[in-house]
Every structure is written in structure tokens, then in C-alpha cells.
C-alpha positions, 0 to 999 in steps of 0.5 A: 717119324722123319718127314720125307721131303726134298731135303731128307731125300737129298740126304739119302741120295748122297749116301746111296750115291757114295755106296754106288760109286757115283758122284752127286752133283750139288744141283741134282734136279728133283723131278718128282716127289711122291711114293719116290723122290726122283732126281736127275743127276745131270752128269752122269746121265742118270735118274735116281729114285729114292724110296719114301720108306724101307718098306719099298725095298722089295718093290725096288728090287723087283722093278730092276728085275722086271726092267731087264726081263721086259727089255729081253722080250722086246718091250721098250722100257727104261733100263737100270744104269749099267754101272750101278750095282745090280741091287738097290742101294740102301740109305737108312733103309730107304731103297735107291735105284739108278736108271739111264736117263732117256733122251729128251721127249719129242712131245708129251705122251698121249693115251694112244701111245700107251695102248700099243705098249699095253697090248704088247705087255698083256701078250707076254707069258708070265716071267720066270720069277715070282710076281704078286697080285696088283693089290691096289689097297694094300698100301692104304693103311701106310698112306693113311698112317703117315698123315696122322694128325694132319687129316680129319680122323673121320675121313681116315675112318671113311677110307678104311671102311671103303678099303675093307668093302672093296677089298672083299668085293674085288676078290670075287670079280670075274674078268673079261680078259685073260689074267696075266702081267700088268703094269699096274699104273698105266698112265701116259705120264708113265710113258716117255716118247723119245726119238725112237718112240714110246718107252714104258717107265715106272715099273714098281707096280708090275704084277700078275693079275686082272689085265682090266687093272691097266684099263681102269686106270685111263678110264678113271683119268677120263672121269676124274682128271680131265683126259678128253673123250677123244683121247680116251676113245683113241686109247680104246680103239688102239687097245681094242676094247673099252673096259667100261663095257665090263660089269666089274668096271664100277667096282674096280674103279671104286677101289682105285679111287679109294686108293688114290684118295688115300695116296694123297694123304701122305702128301698132306703133312706140310703141303696145304695144296695136298691137304685141300686135294685130299679133302676134295677127293674124300668129299666126292666119294662121300657124296657119290660124285663120280665126275667131280674133278680131281687134280694130280700130285 
């Protein structure tokens, strides 16, 4: 299996840009490397997202569709680049999408910036196109398989058992809120505060499911990633409800923790810091340490 690193992502980007009629500047800047490699092309003012694998092609197509639909309903979102083809470009099967680069941020996004966007999003009727559920645990097998030979097989087996247990239990959850459209990865890092206010980013996990999914994310960030209590309170006050009051909170939180620990595994090959973080997360799950600090990648 070819490693998905910056060099590989740049090669795929070059192919995709040629297909889209865009020139690739030699100094395109890598912004992030995770489920996608994200590049700022500089000139034109475009950001490109290179999918880690061909299995993300349908997700990339849906993200483009969702962005146009949300913009048409008044939700401030990042928009696909108007001069790019309407479908993702495929480079060796990897989907590549192109987006307008936003104006520079006026400040970092805070949890309170996210809450009004979620309230507006959660108030929408379902779209006229098909949306699947927010299956947090569906990619776990792919993430773990990509780390084969680099992580402890006992940790992989442990996460698989957790996945199976939480998947079965989550299917029986009774929501407090009316199910509907959800962002799926509702974090301040997926909000850009520009001159005209907050804008929602990264729509690849947009789904139709329990709205509690979008609220558990920040509660877990408070517990695990160091979001201060006052920032979390500002978020719940602006949204109007604290998901920790819901009886299903611990279960959905546990499912997301399982997914989050598994996600880091795909970064472990060739990245000692990611391997250390993977081990930290798994150890804390084994020990039941719900307040052990995790670090983002």
C-alpha cells in the first residue's frame, strides 16, 4: 500500500489540477494532513482537498452538493471553486475537490461561534437528496487496517471489540432532540471567523441523524482536549441545551472516543508522535480514564 504522505498528496494534486485546468504552484502550502491533505494553492485563491483514498470519492461528491444546498438556505459555508468542474477530480482514484479560499480570519473561532451555526443547521428541513446516517464507527476498520504492522495488534483487537459493542448499543438510543441534518464533526476548528462573521467548513460528515452527535463533539473536547469550562458553558448557553443532561450522552461519547482513537492509527506509520498519541488514547480507554488529556492531530 502506497503511503499517503505530503509527497504522495502533492503528486495527486498535480494530476487533479491538470484535469481541472488549474496550474499548480510549486509552492502550494500544505495546511493539514489527515483524512484529506489540504493545500492552499496561493494563486488562484483556491484550497484543494486531496482524499486519502478512493473510498472517499462519494463523500467528496456529497460534500460539494451539501455546500451548495446549505448556501442556498442561508447557512454561511465555504463554497466550491466556481471555475472547477462540478464533480471531484479523480487522481489515481483519489478524489480531489477545489474550494474558494476564505478571507483571512479576524480571530480564532470559539465554541460560542459554533453554537448559532448549529442551531441554524439543526433547524433545516432534510435536503432533496439522499443523506446517510452519521455512522461514527464505519471507518474504524479502514483506519485500523491502514496501521497494520505499526501498532500493537492487541490495541487493534481492543478497539474492534469496543466498536462492535458501541455500534450495537447506539442503534437503541432514544434522542432528546428531533433527529435531522447534522454537521457530524462540529468543532471550532471547522469554523472560520472572517470579516463577515463565522463560516462553516469541512462538510464531508454531513448526515441525517441524531442532532446529539453535533453536541457530544464539544463535550468530549471539554473532557479530553482542554476546551475550558467557561468556553463550553458559552457554547451550551448559546445553543440552549447541554447534551450531558441526556441519558445517552455517555454511550455516544464512548462511541466517538473509539472512533477518535482509531482515527489516529492511520497517522501512526512514519509518525512517532501519532503512534504515541494512539497508545495514550487506547491506554486511557482501557483504564476508564475519562479525563485523561488527548492531543489533536
